[in-house]
PDB file of N, CA, C, O and CB in Angstrom:
ATOM      1  N   MET A   1       0.540  -1.253  -0.174  1.00  0.00           N
ATOM      2  CA  MET A   1       0.265  -0.327   0.186  1.00  0.00           C
ATOM      3  C   MET A   1       1.003   1.415  -0.203  1.00  0.00           C
ATOM      4  O   MET A   1       2.222   1.436  -0.026  1.00  0.00           O
ATOM      5  CB  MET A   1       0.286  -0.835   1.279  1.00  0.00           C
ATOM      6  N   TYR A   2       0.599   2.306  -0.519  1.00  0.00           N
ATOM      7  CA  TYR A   2       0.839   3.381  -0.698  1.00  0.00           C
ATOM      8  C   TYR A   2       0.590   4.268   0.564  1.00  0.00           C
ATOM      9  O   TYR A   2      -0.298   3.920   1.343  1.00  0.00           O
ATOM     10  CB  TYR A   2       0.227   3.662  -1.762  1.00  0.00           C
ATOM     11  N   SER A   3       1.180   5.176   0.764  1.00  0.00           N
ATOM     12  CA  SER A   3       1.946   6.258   2.271  1.00  0.00           C
ATOM     13  C   SER A   3       0.557   7.280   1.957  1.00  0.00           C
ATOM     14  O   SER A   3      -0.556   7.480   2.443  1.00  0.00           O
ATOM     15  CB  SER A   3       4.227   7.400   1.965  1.00  0.00           C
ATOM     16  N   ASN A   4       1.269   7.695   1.000  1.00  0.00           N
ATOM     17  CA  ASN A   4       0.922   8.716   0.472  1.00  0.00           C
ATOM     18  C   ASN A   4       1.074   9.225  -0.898  1.00  0.00           C
ATOM     19  O   ASN A   4       1.690   8.538  -1.714  1.00  0.00           O
ATOM     20  CB  ASN A   4       1.302   9.344   1.105  1.00  0.00           C
ATOM     21  N   ILE A   5       0.267  11.060  -1.441  1.00  0.00           N
ATOM     22  CA  ILE A   5      -0.282  10.573  -3.130  1.00  0.00           C
ATOM     23  C   ILE A   5       1.254  10.186  -3.452  1.00  0.00           C
ATOM     24  O   ILE A   5       1.566   9.128  -3.997  1.00  0.00           O
ATOM     25  CB  ILE A   5      -1.136  12.121  -4.474  1.00  0.00           C
ATOM     26  N   ASP A   6       1.916  10.901  -3.159  1.00  0.00           N
ATOM     27  CA  ASP A   6       3.955  11.266  -3.472  1.00  0.00           C
ATOM     28  C   ASP A   6       3.652   9.659  -3.963  1.00  0.00           C
ATOM     29  O   ASP A   6       2.467   9.420  -4.194  1.00  0.00           O
ATOM     30  CB  ASP A   6       5.674  11.703  -1.540  1.00  0.00           C
ATOM     31  N   ASP A   7       4.109   9.130  -4.047  1.00  0.00           N
ATOM     32  CA  ASP A   7       4.148   7.658  -3.948  1.00  0.00           C
ATOM     33  C   ASP A   7       2.989   7.383  -4.867  1.00  0.00           C
ATOM     34  O   ASP A   7       3.329   6.352  -5.447  1.00  0.00           O
ATOM     35  CB  ASP A   7       3.993   7.017  -2.393  1.00  0.00           C
ATOM     36  N   VAL A   8       2.257   7.604  -5.144  1.00  0.00           N
ATOM     37  CA  VAL A   8       0.980   7.152  -6.595  1.00  0.00           C
ATOM     38  C   VAL A   8       1.739   7.682  -7.611  1.00  0.00           C
ATOM     39  O   VAL A   8       2.013   7.160  -8.691  1.00  0.00           O
ATOM     40  CB  VAL A   8      -0.872   8.006  -6.675  1.00  0.00           C
ATOM     41  N   LYS A   9       2.187   9.192  -7.014  1.00  0.00           N
ATOM     42  CA  LYS A   9       2.328   9.946  -8.629  1.00  0.00           C
ATOM     43  C   LYS A   9       3.870   9.591  -9.173  1.00  0.00           C
ATOM     44  O   LYS A   9       4.150   9.521 -10.369  1.00  0.00           O
ATOM     45  CB  LYS A   9       2.147  11.972  -8.546  1.00  0.00           C
ATOM     46  N   LYS A  10       4.699   9.408  -8.221  1.00  0.00           N
ATOM     47  CA  LYS A  10       5.891   8.487  -8.009  1.00  0.00           C
ATOM     48  C   LYS A  10       5.341   6.354  -9.104  1.00  0.00           C
ATOM     49  O   LYS A  10       5.471   5.866 -10.226  1.00  0.00           O
ATOM     50  CB  LYS A  10       6.015   8.426  -5.521  1.00  0.00           C
ATOM     51  N   GLU A  11       4.949   6.067  -8.166  1.00  0.00           N
ATOM     52  CA  GLU A  11       4.800   4.370  -9.126  1.00  0.00           C
ATOM     53  C   GLU A  11       3.833   4.991 -10.876  1.00  0.00           C
ATOM     54  O   GLU A  11       3.745   4.443 -11.975  1.00  0.00           O
ATOM     55  CB  GLU A  11       3.159   2.683  -7.715  1.00  0.00           C
ATOM     56  N   LEU A  12       3.567   5.639 -10.619  1.00  0.00           N
ATOM     57  CA  LEU A  12       2.452   6.026 -11.707  1.00  0.00           C
ATOM     58  C   LEU A  12       3.518   6.974 -12.827  1.00  0.00           C
ATOM     59  O   LEU A  12       3.741   6.727 -14.013  1.00  0.00           O
ATOM     60  CB  LEU A  12       0.895   7.135 -10.863  1.00  0.00           C
ATOM     61  N   LYS A  13       3.735   7.435 -12.485  1.00  0.00           N
ATOM     62  CA  LYS A  13       5.351   8.134 -13.797  1.00  0.00           C
ATOM     63  C   LYS A  13       6.138   6.931 -13.674  1.00  0.00           C
ATOM     64  O   LYS A  13       6.635   6.775 -14.789  1.00  0.00           O
ATOM     65  CB  LYS A  13       6.714   9.899 -13.154  1.00  0.00           C
ATOM     66  N   GLU A  14       6.417   6.247 -13.119  1.00  0.00           N
ATOM     67  CA  GLU A  14       7.584   5.436 -13.965  1.00  0.00           C
ATOM     68  C   GLU A  14       7.483   3.976 -14.105  1.00  0.00           C
ATOM     69  O   GLU A  14       8.316   3.070 -14.110  1.00  0.00           O
ATOM     70  CB  GLU A  14       8.955   5.622 -13.330  1.00  0.00           C
ATOM     71  N   LEU A  15       5.425   4.062 -14.283  1.00  0.00           N
ATOM     72  CA  LEU A  15       4.809   3.064 -14.920  1.00  0.00           C
ATOM     73  C   LEU A  15       4.818   4.108 -16.627  1.00  0.00           C
ATOM     74  O   LEU A  15       5.317   3.910 -17.735  1.00  0.00           O
ATOM     75  CB  LEU A  15       3.073   2.549 -13.989  1.00  0.00           C
ATOM     76  N   CYS A  16       4.422   4.631 -16.336  1.00  0.00           N
ATOM     77  CA  CYS A  16       4.480   5.395 -17.561  1.00  0.00           C
ATOM     78  C   CYS A  16       5.179   5.911 -18.441  1.00  0.00           C
ATOM     79  O   CYS A  16       4.781   6.267 -19.550  1.00  0.00           O
ATOM     80  CB  CYS A  16       4.159   6.019 -17.487  1.00  0.00           C
ATOM     81  N   LEU A  17       6.711   6.024 -17.844  1.00  0.00           N
ATOM     82  CA  LEU A  17       7.829   6.046 -18.506  1.00  0.00           C
ATOM     83  C   LEU A  17       8.012   3.963 -19.182  1.00  0.00           C
ATOM     84  O   LEU A  17       8.215   3.503 -20.305  1.00  0.00           O
ATOM     85  CB  LEU A  17       9.177   6.814 -17.157  1.00  0.00           C
ATOM     86  N   GLU A  18       7.822   3.350 -17.930  1.00  0.00           N
ATOM     87  CA  GLU A  18       7.810   2.232 -18.920  1.00  0.00           C
ATOM     88  C   GLU A  18       7.484   2.614 -20.283  1.00  0.00           C
ATOM     89  O   GLU A  18       8.088   3.017 -21.276  1.00  0.00           O
ATOM     90  CB  GLU A  18       6.871   1.210 -18.529  1.00  0.00           C
ATOM     91  N   TYR A  19       6.087   2.282 -19.886  1.00  0.00           N
ATOM     92  CA  TYR A  19       4.828   1.748 -20.751  1.00  0.00           C
ATOM     93  C   TYR A  19       6.061   2.769 -22.793  1.00  0.00           C
ATOM     94  O   TYR A  19       6.350   2.204 -23.848  1.00  0.00           O
ATOM     95  CB  TYR A  19       2.297   3.011 -19.773  1.00  0.00           C
ATOM     96  N   VAL A  20       6.402   4.588 -22.255  1.00  0.00           N
ATOM     97  CA  VAL A  20       6.546   4.524 -23.233  1.00  0.00           C
ATOM     98  C   VAL A  20       8.315   3.826 -23.341  1.00  0.00           C
ATOM     99  O   VAL A  20       8.921   4.352 -24.274  1.00  0.00           O
ATOM    100  CB  VAL A  20       6.065   5.865 -23.737  1.00  0.00           C
ATOM    101  N   THR A  21       8.758   3.278 -22.932  1.00  0.00           N
ATOM    102  CA  THR A  21      10.296   2.532 -23.401  1.00  0.00           C
ATOM    103  C   THR A  21       9.671   1.275 -24.791  1.00  0.00           C
ATOM    104  O   THR A  21       9.960   0.888 -25.923  1.00  0.00           O
ATOM    105  CB  THR A  21      11.247   1.370 -21.518  1.00  0.00           C
ATOM    106  N   ILE A  22       9.020   1.143 -24.081  1.00  0.00           N
ATOM    107  CA  ILE A  22       7.866  -0.473 -24.138  1.00  0.00           C
ATOM    108  C   ILE A  22       7.097   0.122 -26.083  1.00  0.00           C
ATOM    109  O   ILE A  22       7.111  -0.522 -27.132  1.00  0.00           O
ATOM    110  CB  ILE A  22       5.775  -0.430 -21.996  1.00  0.00           C
ATOM    111  N   LEU A  23       6.698   1.138 -25.879  1.00  0.00           N
ATOM    112  CA  LEU A  23       6.324   1.213 -27.449  1.00  0.00           C
ATOM    113  C   LEU A  23       7.691   1.242 -29.114  1.00  0.00           C
ATOM    114  O   LEU A  23       7.884   0.856 -30.266  1.00  0.00           O
ATOM    115  CB  LEU A  23       5.419   2.854 -27.375  1.00  0.00           C
ATOM    116  N   GLU A  24       8.333   2.170 -27.750  1.00  0.00           N
ATOM    117  CA  GLU A  24       9.708   3.199 -28.304  1.00  0.00           C
ATOM    118  C   GLU A  24      10.037   1.221 -29.829  1.00  0.00           C
ATOM    119  O   GLU A  24      10.166   1.026 -31.037  1.00  0.00           O
ATOM    120  CB  GLU A  24      11.864   3.736 -26.011  1.00  0.00           C
ATOM    121  N   LYS A  25      10.004   0.520 -28.720  1.00  0.00           N
ATOM    122  CA  LYS A  25      11.159  -0.711 -28.542  1.00  0.00           C
ATOM    123  C   LYS A  25      10.476  -1.551 -29.695  1.00  0.00           C
ATOM    124  O   LYS A  25      11.069  -2.207 -30.551  1.00  0.00           O
ATOM    125  CB  LYS A  25      11.271  -1.661 -26.762  1.00  0.00           C
ATOM    126  N   LEU A  26       8.784  -1.362 -29.509  1.00  0.00           N
ATOM    127  CA  LEU A  26       7.394  -2.658 -30.639  1.00  0.00           C
ATOM    128  C   LEU A  26       7.958  -1.198 -31.986  1.00  0.00           C
ATOM    129  O   LEU A  26       8.018  -1.641 -33.133  1.00  0.00           O
ATOM    130  CB  LEU A  26       4.320  -2.721 -29.795  1.00  0.00           C
ATOM    131  N   LYS A  27       8.245   0.023 -31.873  1.00  0.00           N
ATOM    132  CA  LYS A  27       8.621   0.793 -33.077  1.00  0.00           C
ATOM    133  C   LYS A  27       9.015   0.677 -33.590  1.00  0.00           C
ATOM    134  O   LYS A  27       8.591   0.665 -34.746  1.00  0.00           O
ATOM    135  CB  LYS A  27       8.933   1.458 -33.281  1.00  0.00           C
ATOM    136  N   ASP A  28      10.453   0.434 -33.215  1.00  0.00           N
ATOM    137  CA  ASP A  28      11.832  -0.063 -33.600  1.00  0.00           C
ATOM    138  C   ASP A  28      12.060  -1.164 -34.632  1.00  0.00           C
ATOM    139  O   ASP A  28      12.423  -1.270 -35.803  1.00  0.00           O
ATOM    140  CB  ASP A  28      12.440  -0.529 -32.442  1.00  0.00           C
ATOM    141  N   GLU A  29      11.570  -2.119 -33.363  1.00  0.00           N
ATOM    142  CA  GLU A  29      11.544  -3.263 -34.452  1.00  0.00           C
ATOM    143  C   GLU A  29       9.823  -3.733 -34.963  1.00  0.00           C
ATOM    144  O   GLU A  29       9.193  -4.784 -34.846  1.00  0.00           O
ATOM    145  CB  GLU A  29      12.416  -4.744 -33.654  1.00  0.00           C
ATOM    146  N   LYS A  30       9.419  -2.100 -35.686  1.00  0.00           N
ATOM    147  CA  LYS A  30       8.402  -2.125 -36.630  1.00  0.00           C
ATOM    148  C   LYS A  30       7.420  -2.878 -36.735  1.00  0.00           C
ATOM    149  O   LYS A  30       7.010  -3.581 -37.659  1.00  0.00           O
ATOM    150  CB  LYS A  30       8.767  -2.208 -37.541  1.00  0.00           C
ATOM    151  N   MET A  31       6.887  -2.582 -35.190  1.00  0.00           N
ATOM    152  CA  MET A  31       5.418  -4.095 -34.780  1.00  0.00           C
ATOM    153  C   MET A  31       4.779  -2.745 -34.407  1.00  0.00           C
ATOM    154  O   MET A  31       3.659  -2.894 -34.895  1.00  0.00           O
ATOM    155  CB  MET A  31       5.582  -5.851 -33.028  1.00  0.00           C
ATOM    156  N   ILE A  32       4.785  -1.825 -33.987  1.00  0.00           N
ATOM    157  CA  ILE A  32       4.044  -0.517 -34.525  1.00  0.00           C
ATOM    158  C   ILE A  32       5.028   0.287 -35.118  1.00  0.00           C
ATOM    159  O   ILE A  32       6.257   0.308 -35.057  1.00  0.00           O
ATOM    160  CB  ILE A  32       3.290   0.356 -33.413  1.00  0.00           C
ATOM    161  N   THR A  33       3.854   1.194 -35.932  1.00  0.00           N
ATOM    162  CA  THR A  33       3.656   2.153 -36.790  1.00  0.00           C
ATOM    163  C   THR A  33       4.264   3.246 -36.291  1.00  0.00           C
ATOM    164  O   THR A  33       3.944   3.486 -35.127  1.00  0.00           O
ATOM    165  CB  THR A  33       2.390   2.353 -37.081  1.00  0.00           C
ATOM    166  N   GLU A  34       5.018   3.972 -36.773  1.00  0.00           N
ATOM    167  CA  GLU A  34       5.292   5.366 -36.432  1.00  0.00           C
ATOM    168  C   GLU A  34       4.244   6.068 -35.563  1.00  0.00           C
ATOM    169  O   GLU A  34       4.307   6.600 -34.455  1.00  0.00           O
ATOM    170  CB  GLU A  34       5.448   6.125 -37.671  1.00  0.00           C
ATOM    171  N   GLU A  35       2.635   5.770 -37.013  1.00  0.00           N
ATOM    172  CA  GLU A  35       1.124   7.217 -36.587  1.00  0.00           C
ATOM    173  C   GLU A  35       1.232   6.599 -35.132  1.00  0.00           C
ATOM    174  O   GLU A  35       1.291   7.344 -34.154  1.00  0.00           O
ATOM    175  CB  GLU A  35      -1.172   7.065 -37.587  1.00  0.00           C
ATOM    176  N   THR A  36       1.257   5.108 -35.002  1.00  0.00           N
ATOM    177  CA  THR A  36       0.503   4.403 -33.295  1.00  0.00           C
ATOM    178  C   THR A  36       1.949   4.337 -32.746  1.00  0.00           C
ATOM    179  O   THR A  36       2.336   3.170 -32.680  1.00  0.00           O
ATOM    180  CB  THR A  36      -0.546   2.358 -33.247  1.00  0.00           C
ATOM    181  N   PHE A  37       2.545   4.931 -32.475  1.00  0.00           N
ATOM    182  CA  PHE A  37       3.920   5.206 -31.513  1.00  0.00           C
ATOM    183  C   PHE A  37       2.722   6.647 -30.815  1.00  0.00           C
ATOM    184  O   PHE A  37       2.124   6.774 -29.747  1.00  0.00           O
ATOM    185  CB  PHE A  37       6.044   5.814 -32.691  1.00  0.00           C
ATOM    186  N   GLU A  38       2.833   7.569 -32.159  1.00  0.00           N
ATOM    187  CA  GLU A  38       3.622   8.729 -31.775  1.00  0.00           C
ATOM    188  C   GLU A  38       1.424   9.096 -31.114  1.00  0.00           C
ATOM    189  O   GLU A  38       1.150  10.067 -30.409  1.00  0.00           O
ATOM    190  CB  GLU A  38       4.893   9.986 -33.569  1.00  0.00           C
ATOM    191  N   LYS A  39       0.562   8.290 -31.492  1.00  0.00           N
ATOM    192  CA  LYS A  39      -0.514   8.377 -30.956  1.00  0.00           C
ATOM    193  C   LYS A  39      -0.583   7.413 -29.453  1.00  0.00           C
ATOM    194  O   LYS A  39      -1.596   7.576 -28.773  1.00  0.00           O
ATOM    195  CB  LYS A  39      -1.464   8.026 -32.071  1.00  0.00           C
ATOM    196  N   CYS A  40      -0.088   6.953 -29.215  1.00  0.00           N
ATOM    197  CA  CYS A  40       0.310   6.021 -28.007  1.00  0.00           C
ATOM    198  C   CYS A  40       0.539   7.031 -27.433  1.00  0.00           C
ATOM    199  O   CYS A  40      -0.435   7.561 -26.898  1.00  0.00           O
ATOM    200  CB  CYS A  40       1.435   4.917 -27.991  1.00  0.00           C
ATOM    201  N   SER A  41       1.536   7.537 -27.334  1.00  0.00           N
ATOM    202  CA  SER A  41       2.733   7.850 -26.045  1.00  0.00           C
ATOM    203  C   SER A  41       2.809   9.405 -26.092  1.00  0.00           C
ATOM    204  O   SER A  41       3.799  10.016 -25.691  1.00  0.00           O
ATOM    205  CB  SER A  41       4.548   7.098 -26.359  1.00  0.00           C
ATOM    206  N   SER A  42       1.235  10.262 -26.825  1.00  0.00           N
ATOM    207  CA  SER A  42       1.331  11.115 -26.746  1.00  0.00           C
ATOM    208  C   SER A  42      -0.248  11.232 -26.490  1.00  0.00           C
ATOM    209  O   SER A  42      -0.974  11.700 -27.366  1.00  0.00           O
ATOM    210  CB  SER A  42       2.118  11.623 -27.630  1.00  0.00           C
ATOM    211  N   GLN A  43      -0.610  10.918 -25.611  1.00  0.00           N
ATOM    212  CA  GLN A  43      -2.522  10.267 -24.862  1.00  0.00           C
ATOM    213  C   GLN A  43      -1.760   9.508 -23.646  1.00  0.00           C
ATOM    214  O   GLN A  43      -2.298   8.931 -22.701  1.00  0.00           O
ATOM    215  CB  GLN A  43      -3.890   8.620 -26.229  1.00  0.00           C
ATOM    216  N   LYS A  44      -0.423   9.649 -23.895  1.00  0.00           N
ATOM    217  CA  LYS A  44      -0.121   9.195 -21.729  1.00  0.00           C
ATOM    218  C   LYS A  44       0.250  10.425 -21.110  1.00  0.00           C
ATOM    219  O   LYS A  44       0.911  11.353 -21.577  1.00  0.00           O
ATOM    220  CB  LYS A  44       1.566   7.912 -21.148  1.00  0.00           C
ATOM    221  N   LYS A  45      -0.482  10.237 -19.544  1.00  0.00           N
ATOM    222  CA  LYS A  45      -1.208  11.025 -18.808  1.00  0.00           C
ATOM    223  C   LYS A  45       0.604  11.563 -18.404  1.00  0.00           C
ATOM    224  O   LYS A  45       1.651  11.010 -18.743  1.00  0.00           O
ATOM    225  CB  LYS A  45      -2.555  10.233 -17.549  1.00  0.00           C
ATOM    226  N   TYR A  46       0.488  12.263 -17.943  1.00  0.00           N
ATOM    227  CA  TYR A  46       2.497  12.820 -16.821  1.00  0.00           C
ATOM    228  C   TYR A  46       1.925  13.484 -15.173  1.00  0.00           C
ATOM    229  O   TYR A  46       0.702  13.486 -15.039  1.00  0.00           O
ATOM    230  CB  TYR A  46       3.847  15.078 -18.037  1.00  0.00           C
ATOM    231  N   PHE A  47       2.211  13.667 -14.766  1.00  0.00           N
ATOM    232  CA  PHE A  47       2.608  13.488 -13.773  1.00  0.00           C
ATOM    233  C   PHE A  47       3.017  14.148 -12.390  1.00  0.00           C
ATOM    234  O   PHE A  47       3.467  13.449 -11.482  1.00  0.00           O
ATOM    235  CB  PHE A  47       3.138  13.114 -14.153  1.00  0.00           C
TER     236      PHE A  47
END
């Protein structure tokens, strides 16, 4: 369990970074298009 809101924000920020990293890898391996990458990565939330 999280002890405060800052811990939650930190965890969400890390998860978002991991998400974008995975998207970049998929794009580099041509498993997704540049358009898909842009659409998905631009829709992520910033914490």
